[in-house]
C-alpha positions as a printed Julia matrix, in Angstrom:
127×3 Matrix{Float64}:
 -0.05   0.17    0.35
  2.55   2.62    1.25
  4.46   1.66   -2.61
  1.02   2.22   -4.57
  0.79   5.73   -2.74
  4.56   6.08   -3.64
  4.25   5.51   -6.94
  0.92   7.94   -7.26
  2.61  10.65   -5.36
  5.75  10.8    -7.85
  3.85  10.42  -10.75
  1.86  13.14  -10.09
  4.71  15.29   -8.7
  6.03  14.64  -12.38
  2.36  15.54  -14.22
  2.25  18.74  -12.12
  6.02  19.67  -13.58
  5.27  18.67  -17.16
  2.02  20.76  -16.8
  3.2   23.64  -15.3
  6.55  24.03  -18.16
  3.82  23.52  -20.85
  1.81  26.09  -19.76
  4.66  28.5   -19.54
  5.78  27.97  -22.57
  1.99  28.76  -24.2
  2.12  31.62  -21.88
  5.35  33.09  -23.73
  4.22  32.31  -26.78
  0.63  33.58  -26.49
  2.55  37.2   -24.59
  4.89  37.29  -27.68
  1.9   37.04  -30.27
  0.0   39.87  -29.03
  2.58  42.0   -28.83
  3.58  41.07  -32.68
 -0.58  41.33  -33.11
 -0.42  44.66  -32.01
  2.25  46.34  -34.3
  1.71  46.47  -37.82
  2.73  47.83  -41.19
  0.93  50.17  -43.86
  2.61  51.73  -47.31
  1.21  53.82  -49.26
  0.27  57.15  -50.96
 -0.72  59.7   -48.81
 -4.08  61.47  -50.05
 -4.62  63.66  -47.43
 -2.78  65.59  -44.69
 -4.1   66.95  -41.74
 -1.41  68.55  -39.19
 -3.93  70.53  -36.61
 -5.17  66.85  -36.3
 -1.57  65.18  -36.86
 -3.2   62.52  -38.92
 -2.07  61.28  -42.46
 -4.91  59.25  -44.7
 -2.56  56.76  -46.53
 -3.75  54.79  -49.71
 -2.51  51.1   -49.72
 -0.95  50.79  -53.41
 -2.9   49.33  -55.66
 -5.82  49.23  -53.76
 -8.95  51.54  -52.92
 -8.23  50.84  -48.85
 -7.04  53.82  -46.83
 -5.8   53.78  -43.47
 -5.85  56.8   -40.88
 -2.4   57.03  -39.08
 -2.11  58.74  -36.32
  1.35  60.55  -35.22
  2.49  62.18  -32.08
  5.72  63.98  -30.62
  7.15  60.41  -30.22
  6.8   59.08  -34.15
 10.22  59.23  -35.98
  9.99  60.91  -39.22
 12.46  59.94  -42.21
 13.01  59.76  -45.9
 15.06  56.93  -47.78
 15.63  56.28  -51.23
 14.74  52.56  -52.58
 17.75  50.18  -51.87
 19.51  52.52  -49.8
 20.93  51.48  -46.49
 21.17  55.68  -46.08
 18.45  56.72  -43.45
 18.02  60.71  -43.98
 15.71  62.37  -40.36
 13.03  64.37  -41.26
 10.41  66.55  -40.15
  6.79  65.96  -40.85
  6.35  69.32  -42.95
  8.43  67.65  -45.34
  5.54  64.81  -45.68
  3.12  65.8   -49.12
  0.31  64.76  -50.06
  1.2   62.37  -52.99
  4.06  61.26  -51.03
  5.28  57.33  -51.26
  5.38  56.53  -47.24
  6.12  53.1   -44.77
  4.29  53.84  -41.59
  5.46  51.26  -38.94
  2.98  51.51  -35.48
  0.76  49.94  -33.02
 -2.72  49.55  -32.75
 -4.83  51.45  -29.05
 -8.47  51.0   -29.17
 -8.61  50.51  -33.1
 -6.48  53.19  -34.35
 -3.11  52.89  -35.83
 -0.26  55.04  -34.22
  2.78  55.8   -36.23
  6.22  55.07  -34.43
  8.3   55.25  -37.65
  7.24  57.35  -40.86
  9.35  56.42  -43.94
  8.74  58.57  -46.87
 10.29  56.61  -50.14
 11.96  58.75  -52.62
 12.1   57.92  -55.74
 15.8   56.94  -57.26
 17.89  59.97  -58.93
 17.12  59.99  -62.78
 20.19  58.49  -64.99
 21.88  60.79  -67.49
């Protein structure tokens, strides 16, 4: 009887240890997915800018889908030529309607807040 109780206790201890490790891994994976799910990237052309409201309306390339992007003083503004590693720091006044941008940001209550807005520069024409 004592051997059976000892075997049952050891088996329970092993099962508990394994289940705890599995739940910890699942919780870690879920937390990582939640963090990645809130971050997004949107690329397109600026069709409207509203400096008073700190928003840009960007139409996705090759689509009619539009997204209103919200920015603030923490948003990083850069410009970069396609294929170049050189990144130039700019400010919000240098992004105009018609410019192509890539926006990276986070979702909060259904609103996309930009953490980075990258104005895409076209290649210099060859002579």
